[in-house]
C-alpha positions as CSV (number, residue, x, y, z in Angstrom):
1,S,92.4,26.9,117.4
2,R,94.0,23.6,118.5
3,M,91.3,21.2,117.5
4,L,91.2,17.9,115.5
5,F,88.2,16.2,114.0
6,A,89.1,12.6,113.3
7,F,87.6,9.2,112.6
8,R,89.4,6.0,113.4
9,A,88.6,2.6,111.8
10,P,91.1,-0.2,112.6
11,L,91.0,-2.8,109.8
12,S,92.9,-5.9,108.8
13,L,92.8,-6.7,105.0
14,R,93.9,-9.8,103.1
15,P,95.9,-9.2,99.9
16,G,93.6,-8.0,97.2
17,Q,90.7,-7.4,99.6
18,S,89.0,-4.0,99.6
19,V,86.7,-2.3,102.0
20,T,84.7,0.9,101.5
21,L,84.4,3.1,104.6
22,R,81.5,5.6,104.9
23,Y,81.3,8.4,107.4
24,V,78.4,10.6,108.2
25,Y,78.9,13.8,110.2
26,G,76.8,16.9,110.8
27,M,74.2,18.2,113.1
28,A,70.6,16.9,113.6
29,R,67.9,16.4,116.1
30,P,68.8,13.3,118.3
31,R,65.7,11.5,117.2
32,R,66.6,11.8,113.5
33,I,70.2,10.5,113.7
34,A,69.5,6.8,113.7
35,G,67.2,7.0,110.7
36,L,69.7,9.1,108.7
37,V,72.6,6.7,109.5
38,A,70.4,3.7,108.5
39,K,69.4,5.4,105.2
40,Y,73.0,6.1,104.1
41,R,74.3,2.7,105.4
42,V,72.2,0.8,102.8
43,A,72.5,3.4,100.0
44,R,74.1,1.8,96.9
45,A,76.9,3.9,95.3
46,P,75.9,7.2,96.9
47,L,78.8,9.0,95.4
48,N,77.8,7.9,91.9
49,T,74.2,8.8,92.6
50,S,75.3,12.3,93.7
51,E,77.5,12.8,90.6
52,R,74.7,11.8,88.3
53,T,72.2,14.1,90.1
54,W,74.6,17.0,89.9
55,A,75.3,16.4,86.2
56,A,71.6,16.4,85.4
57,Y,71.0,19.6,87.4
58,L,73.9,21.9,86.3
59,P,73.4,24.4,83.5
60,K,75.0,23.4,80.2
61,A,75.9,25.7,77.3
62,N,77.9,25.7,74.1
63,F,79.4,29.1,73.1
64,G,81.9,27.5,70.6
65,A,85.4,26.2,71.0
66,R,86.9,29.6,71.8
67,W,84.6,30.1,74.7
68,R,84.6,26.6,76.1
69,W,85.9,27.9,79.4
70,V,82.8,30.0,79.8
71,A,80.6,26.9,79.7
72,R,82.9,25.2,82.3
73,E,82.7,28.3,84.5
74,L,78.9,28.4,84.2
75,A,78.6,24.8,85.4
76,W,81.1,25.4,88.2
77,D,79.2,28.5,89.4
78,G,75.9,26.7,89.2
79,Y,77.4,24.0,91.5
80,L,79.0,26.4,93.9
81,L,75.9,28.4,94.4
82,R,73.4,25.5,94.8
83,S,75.8,23.5,97.1
84,A,75.8,26.4,99.6
85,T,72.2,25.6,100.5
86,V,71.6,25.1,104.3
87,Y,68.5,23.9,106.0
88,E,67.6,25.7,109.2
89,A,65.3,23.5,111.2
90,D,64.1,26.2,113.6
91,C,62.9,28.3,110.6
92,G,61.7,25.3,108.6
93,E,63.2,26.7,105.4
94,H,66.4,26.4,103.3
95,T,68.6,29.3,102.4
96,I,71.8,29.8,100.5
97,T,74.6,31.1,102.7
98,Q,77.9,33.0,102.1
99,G,79.6,30.2,104.1
100,G,83.2,31.0,105.0
101,Y,84.1,32.3,108.4
102,Y,80.6,33.9,108.8
103,Q,79.0,30.4,108.9
104,Y,81.8,28.2,110.1
105,G,83.7,30.5,112.3
106,L,81.0,32.8,113.7
107,G,77.9,30.5,113.3
108,L,76.0,33.3,111.6
109,N,74.1,33.4,108.3
110,L,75.1,36.7,106.9
111,G,73.6,38.5,105.4
112,Y,70.0,39.4,104.5
113,R,70.7,40.9,101.1
114,S,72.9,37.9,100.1
115,W,70.1,35.3,100.3
116,L,67.9,37.4,98.0
117,H,70.7,38.1,95.7
118,Y,71.4,34.3,95.3
119,L,67.7,33.8,94.7
120,L,67.8,35.6,91.3
121,P,69.3,32.8,89.3
122,I,68.0,30.0,91.5
123,T,64.5,31.1,90.5
124,Y,65.1,29.4,87.1
125,S,67.0,26.3,88.3
126,D,65.2,25.5,91.5
127,P,61.9,27.5,92.0
128,E,61.1,25.6,95.2
129,L,64.3,26.7,96.8
130,A,63.5,30.3,95.7
131,R,60.2,30.1,97.5
132,E,61.8,28.9,100.6
133,I,64.4,31.8,100.5
134,L,61.5,34.3,100.1
135,L,59.6,32.8,103.1
136,Y,62.7,32.7,105.2
137,S,63.5,36.4,104.4
138,V,59.9,37.7,104.8
139,S,59.5,36.0,108.2
140,L,62.2,38.2,109.7
141,Q,60.3,41.4,109.1
142,P,59.5,43.0,112.5
143,R,56.0,44.3,112.9
144,G,57.1,47.6,114.5
145,S,60.2,49.0,112.9
146,L,59.9,47.1,109.6
147,Q,63.8,47.2,109.6
148,F,65.0,43.8,108.5
149,P,68.0,42.4,110.4
150,Y,71.5,42.1,109.0
151,G,71.2,38.3,109.1
152,T,70.5,35.4,111.4
153,G,72.3,33.6,114.2
154,P,71.8,30.2,115.8
155,G,68.2,29.1,116.2
156,C,67.0,31.3,113.4
157,T,67.3,34.4,115.6
158,A,67.8,37.9,114.1
159,F,71.3,39.2,114.1
160,N,71.2,43.0,114.1
161,L,74.1,45.1,113.0
162,G,72.7,48.7,113.0
163,T,70.3,49.8,110.2
164,S,70.7,49.3,106.5
165,D,68.9,51.1,103.6
166,D,68.8,48.4,100.9
167,F,67.3,45.3,102.5
168,D,63.7,46.2,101.4
169,F,65.0,46.7,97.9
170,W,66.5,43.2,97.8
171,L,63.2,41.6,98.9
172,I,61.3,43.6,96.3
173,L,63.7,42.6,93.5
174,A,63.8,39.0,94.5
175,A,60.0,38.8,94.8
176,S,59.6,40.4,91.4
177,Q,62.1,38.0,89.9
178,Y,60.3,35.0,91.3
179,G,56.8,36.2,90.5
180,L,57.5,37.3,86.9
181,A,59.6,34.2,86.1
182,T,57.2,31.6,87.4
183,R,53.8,33.5,87.1
184,D,53.1,31.9,90.5
185,A,50.8,34.7,91.7
186,S,49.1,32.4,94.3
187,F,52.4,32.1,96.3
188,F,52.0,35.7,97.4
189,N,48.7,34.8,99.2
190,K,50.5,32.6,101.7
191,Q,50.3,33.8,105.3
192,V,53.6,34.4,107.0
193,G,54.2,35.7,110.5
194,F,56.2,38.7,111.6
195,Y,59.4,38.2,113.6
196,H,58.6,37.4,117.2
197,S,54.9,38.2,116.8
198,T,51.7,36.3,116.7
199,Q,50.4,38.5,113.9
200,K,50.5,37.3,110.3
201,A,50.2,38.8,106.8
202,T,50.3,37.5,103.3
203,V,53.6,37.5,101.5
204,W,52.2,40.3,99.3
205,E,51.3,42.4,102.3
206,H,54.9,41.9,103.7
207,I,56.3,43.1,100.4
208,K,54.1,46.2,100.4
209,L,55.3,47.0,103.9
210,A,58.8,46.7,102.6
211,F,58.1,49.2,99.9
212,Q,56.5,51.5,102.6
213,H,59.6,51.2,104.8
214,Q,62.0,51.8,101.8
215,E,60.2,55.0,100.9
216,S,60.2,56.2,104.5
217,L,64.0,56.4,104.3
218,L,64.0,59.0,101.5
219,G,66.4,61.8,102.5
220,P,66.6,65.5,101.6
221,H,69.0,65.0,98.7
222,G,66.9,62.3,97.0
223,G,68.8,59.3,98.2
224,Y,67.9,56.9,101.0
225,L,69.1,57.6,104.5
226,A,72.0,55.3,105.0
227,G,71.4,54.5,108.6
228,T,74.3,53.2,110.7
229,T,75.5,50.4,108.3
230,G,74.5,51.8,104.9
231,D,74.0,49.9,101.7
232,W,75.9,46.8,100.4
233,S,79.2,48.7,101.0
234,D,79.0,48.0,104.7
235,L,79.8,50.7,107.3
236,T,80.4,53.6,104.8
237,P,78.4,55.9,107.1
238,K,81.0,55.3,109.8
239,Y,84.1,55.2,107.8
240,L,83.3,57.5,104.9
241,G,80.7,59.8,106.4
242,M,77.9,58.8,103.9
243,T,74.5,60.1,105.0
244,E,72.5,59.1,101.9
245,S,73.0,56.2,99.5
246,M,72.7,57.2,95.8
247,L,73.2,53.6,94.7
248,V,69.9,52.4,96.2
249,P,67.7,54.9,94.3
250,A,69.2,53.6,91.0
251,Q,68.3,50.1,92.2
252,T,64.7,50.9,93.2
253,A,64.2,52.8,89.9
254,Y,64.9,49.5,88.3
255,A,63.1,47.2,90.7
256,Y,59.8,49.2,91.3
257,P,58.6,48.9,87.7
258,R,59.3,45.2,87.9
259,L,57.2,44.9,91.0
260,A,54.6,47.0,89.3
261,Q,54.3,44.3,86.6
262,L,53.8,41.7,89.3
263,A,51.2,43.9,90.9
264,D,49.4,44.1,87.6
265,L,49.5,40.3,87.3
266,R,47.8,40.2,90.7
267,G,45.3,42.8,89.9
268,D,46.6,45.3,92.4
269,R,46.4,48.3,90.1
270,A,46.6,51.0,92.7
271,F,49.9,49.7,94.1
272,A,51.3,49.3,90.6
273,A,50.5,52.9,89.9
274,R,52.2,54.0,93.1
275,L,55.3,51.9,92.3
276,R,55.6,53.5,88.8
277,A,55.2,57.0,90.3
278,S,57.9,56.4,92.8
279,A,60.2,54.9,90.2
280,A,59.7,58.0,88.0
C-alpha cells in the first residue's frame, strides 16, 4: 500500500517559545465531529488526565520482589485488553476486538468467541462493558438456524465463515461469568432482538436457545459436530479431517454447571436440572 496519513502545521516560534499541537483523527457521524473537536480543544492537559485515569483503573498487585515482573505484566495486560475497546455505532454497543489486520486491514471484528473470551476478566474490572459485550453478542443470534456468525463486518453486519461448534459455549460461559460475579439477575430479563428480525426475546431466552443449539450438534461419538470451520482451532475439519470436536464437550462439562448455578439464582430449576444432566 502506497499511502501516507500526515498532518501539516506551519509554525514560526521565537527563541524559548513553545506551542502544543493537538490532533484528533478517527471516524464519526458528521453531525458529531464539531462537538468532539470543540470538547478536546478546550480540554486541559488531556494526556495527564488520561494517564491518571489509566493508573486508577489498572490492576495492582504485590507478589514480592522476586515476582515484581508479574505485577508489571498484570498491569500491562489490563491496559492492553481494555484499550482494545471499540464502539460500534450501528450496534449501539462496545466490544473488545482482536485488532491487528482483522480490524485495520480487513475492516472486520473477528471473532465471535474472542469478544466473550475477553469478557471473562472484564466482568470484574468493568461490568458495564461486560454487559455491552453480552448484548452485542446475543443480538447476532439468528432466529432460524441459531448459528452465530464468525464475527461482524462494517455496519454491524454478520460476517459468516462456515459453521462453528463452540460459539454457543462461549456465550454460555460468558453469561455465567457475568451473572455469578455480579449477581445481576435482572440483566437477563432485558429484551434483545434476533439478527435481522423484528422478533425479540430476553437475554435469558437467547442463552437457553444457545444451549439448545449446542446440544443439537452432538455427534455419534459424543463430541460436537465440527461443522465447516470447527472449534477455536479454525478450519481443522478442512485441513485435518476433524468431524467432531472433543475439546468442546470438556468445555461444556465445565460451563453447564456454572450456568445451572445462574439458573438457580433466577429460579429456573427445570433448566438448571437439564444443564446438570447434560454436563454429567
